[in-house]
C-alpha positions in Angstrom: -15.7 14.0 18.1 -13.7 10.8 18.5 -10.2 10.5 17.2 -7.8 7.6 16.7 -4.7 7.2 18.8 -1.8 7.6 16.4 0.2 4.9 18.2 -2.2 2.0 18.9 -5.3 3.0 16.9 -7.6 3.1 19.8 -10.6 5.4 19.5 -10.5 8.3 22.0 -12.1 11.7 22.5 -11.1 15.1 23.8 -12.5 14.5 27.3 -11.0 11.1 28.1 -8.3 8.6 27.2 -6.1 11.5 25.9 -2.3 11.4 26.5 -0.4 14.2 28.3 2.5 16.5 27.4 5.4 17.5 29.6 3.4 20.4 31.1 0.4 18.3 31.8 -1.6 19.5 28.9 -3.5 17.1 26.7 -2.0 15.6 23.6 -4.7 14.9 21.1 -2.6 12.6 18.9 -2.0 9.8 21.4 -4.0 8.0 24.1 -3.1 7.9 27.8 -2.0 4.3 27.5 0.6 5.1 24.9 1.7 8.7 25.9 2.2 10.3 29.3 4.2 13.3 30.4 5.5 14.0 27.0 6.9 10.6 26.2 5.7 7.2 25.0 4.9 4.7 27.8 6.3 1.7 26.0 9.5 1.7 23.9 7.9 -0.5 21.3 8.6 -1.1 17.6 5.5 -1.2 15.4 5.5 -5.0 15.4 5.7 -5.1 19.2 2.8 -2.7 19.5 0.7 -4.8 17.2 1.5 -7.9 19.3 0.6 -6.0 22.4 -2.7 -4.8 21.0 -3.6 -8.2 19.7 -4.3 -9.4 23.3 -7.3 -7.1 23.3 -9.1 -8.7 20.4 -12.0 -9.8 22.6 -12.7 -6.1 23.4 -12.5 -5.3 19.7 -15.0 -8.0 18.9 -17.6 -6.5 21.3 -18.1 -3.7 18.7 -18.1 -5.9 15.6 -21.1 -7.7 14.0 -18.9 -10.6 13.1 -16.0 -11.6 15.5 -12.5 -11.8 14.1 -9.6 -14.0 15.3 -6.4 -12.8 16.8 -4.6 -13.6 13.6 -7.1 -11.7 11.5 -6.8 -8.7 13.9 -3.0 -8.8 13.6 -3.2 -8.8 9.8 -5.5 -5.8 9.8 -3.2 -3.9 12.1 -0.2 -4.6 10.0 -1.9 -2.9 7.1 -3.3 0.0 9.1 -0.5 0.9 11.5 2.0 2.1 8.9 -0.4 5.1 8.3 -0.4 6.1 12.0 1.7 9.1 12.9 4.0 7.3 15.3 5.0 4.6 12.8 4.8 6.5 9.5 8.3 7.9 9.3 9.8 4.6 10.6 8.3 2.8 7.6 8.9 5.3 4.9 11.0 4.6 1.8 11.9 7.0 -1.0 14.2 7.0 -4.1 16.4 9.7 -2.8 16.8 9.4 1.0 19.0 6.8 2.8 17.2 3.5 3.3 15.5 2.9 6.6 17.4 0.1 8.4 14.1 -1.7 9.1 13.5 -1.8 5.3 16.9 -2.8 4.0 16.5 -4.3 0.5 12.9 -3.5 -0.1 13.6 -0.8 -2.6 15.9 -3.0 -4.6 13.4 -5.9 -4.4 10.7 -3.8 -5.9 12.9 -2.7 -8.7 14.2 -6.2 -9.3 10.7 -7.8 -9.4 9.3 -5.0 -11.7 12.2 -5.4 -14.1 12.6 -9.1 -14.3 9.3 -10.9 -13.6 7.3 -11.5 -16.8 3.9 -11.2 -15.2 2.3 -8.6 -12.8 -1.1 -9.0 -11.2 -3.2 -5.8 -11.2 -6.4 -5.3 -9.3 -9.3 -2.9 -9.7 -12.6 -2.4 -8.0 -15.8 -3.2 -9.9 -19.2 -1.4 -9.8 -20.3 -3.5 -6.8 -17.2 -2.9 -4.8 -15.6 -6.3 -5.4 -11.8 -6.6 -6.1 -11.0 -7.9 -9.6 -7.5 -9.2 -10.4 -5.9 -10.2 -13.7 -2.4 -11.1 -14.9 -0.7 -8.5 -17.1 2.6 -8.2 -18.8 5.0 -6.5 -16.4 5.4 -2.7 -16.5 7.0 -1.2 -19.7 8.5 1.7 -17.8 8.9 2.6 -14.2 10.0 5.8 -12.4 11.9 4.6 -9.3 9.7 2.5 -7.1 6.6 4.8 -7.1 5.3 5.0 -10.7 4.7 2.2 -13.2 3.4 2.2 -16.7 1.5 -0.7 -18.3 -0.1 -1.1 -21.8 -3.6 -2.3 -22.3 -6.8 -2.1 -24.3 -8.8 1.2 -24.1 -12.1 -0.7 -24.4 -11.3 -3.3 -21.7 -13.3 -3.9 -18.5 -10.2 -3.0 -16.4 -10.0 0.5 -18.0 -13.7 1.0 -17.2 -13.1 0.1 -13.6 -10.3 2.5 -13.2 -12.2 5.4 -14.9 -14.9 4.9 -12.3 -12.7 4.2 -9.3 -8.9 4.8 -9.5 -8.1 2.8 -6.4 -5.7 0.0 -7.5 -3.0 -2.5 -6.5 -0.3 -4.3 -8.3 1.4 -7.5 -7.1 4.7 -9.1 -8.1 5.3 -12.7 -7.2 8.5 -14.7 -7.4 7.4 -18.3 -6.8 10.9 -19.7 -7.0 12.2 -17.3 -4.4 9.0 -17.5 -2.3 8.7 -13.7 -2.4 5.7 -11.4 -2.9 5.4 -7.6 -3.3 2.1 -5.8 -3.0 1.8 -2.1 -3.9 -1.3 -0.1 -3.4 -2.2 3.3 -4.9 -4.1 4.7 -7.9 -4.3 4.0 -11.6 -4.7 6.6 -14.3 -5.9 5.8 -17.8 -3.7 7.8 -20.3 -4.4 8.2 -24.0 -2.1 11.2 -24.9 0.3 10.5 -27.8 3.5 11.4 -25.8 2.8 8.8 -23.1 1.7 6.2 -25.6 4.9 6.7 -27.7 7.0 6.5 -24.5 6.1 2.9 -23.8 5.5 1.7 -27.4 7.7 -1.2 -28.5 8.5 -2.8 -31.8 6.1 -5.6 -32.4 3.2 -4.0 -30.6 1.3 -3.9 -33.9 0.4 -7.5 -33.3 -1.8 -6.2 -30.6 -2.7 -2.8 -32.0 -2.8 -2.9 -35.8 -3.3 0.9 -36.0 0.1 1.5 -34.4 0.7 4.0 -31.6 -2.4 6.0 -32.7 -4.7 2.9 -32.5 -7.8 4.0 -30.5 -7.8 0.7 -28.6 -4.3 1.3 -27.3 -3.8 3.2 -24.0 -1.5 3.4 -21.0 -2.2 2.6 -17.4 -0.1 4.7 -15.0 0.1 3.3 -11.5 1.3 5.5 -8.6 2.1 3.7 -5.4 1.3 5.1 -2.0 2.2 2.1 0.3 3.0 -1.5 0.1 3.7 -4.8 1.8 6.2 -7.5 1.0 6.8 -11.0 2.0 10.3 -12.5 1.9 12.3 -15.0 4.0 9.0 -16.0 5.7 8.6 -12.4 7.0 6.1 -9.7 6.1 6.7 -6.0 6.3 4.4 -3.0 5.5 5.8 0.3 4.3 5.0 3.8 3.0 6.3 5.1 -0.4 7.0 8.8 -0.6 
């Protein structure tokens, strides 16, 4: 059974291309090109590893029905690599632990965008597997940088999408500062009174004449798992825990 190297993403199997530990035994997490004798061969950052791997795009294309460019390959790796074992902890941010030096400012940027921008773009997946995006009023409530609550119509197409497939993303965009923040995760549709009351605001009756108990009023709860931001002409992927 083939596995993926948790450093460079290359397919490998138990019989070949497997790295080695200090005692010469096989290490099934990493390939031989990344890990030998109990240590990594290259002292790379994640971005340096991606740049290194991008030179092999022609080999990657041999197994693809439609060739991709080097730039497309780099873009794919920047989304995929944060989930590999070697890079996961280096790209992790939480509400409680000290901030990773490589991600300075990301946590504050998420909070600032969620709290100050008037519009958030949310995406769902339709019945044919296509992404669907719409502009929403920004979250009413957030719990740190991981959980965000939105208000919407129970009988909307978006709610139907999330009930069938909870995979979702939200995107904050500050055009004046040329900054963008993508968060990926799952979306729950909540109709319990406690949650509806939590995000209800004075004036919402203009949208829901029946008040907080209006059957067409519900809550979307987004829980982020990972993200990617663009600021100062520089992109960065990260994991949220």
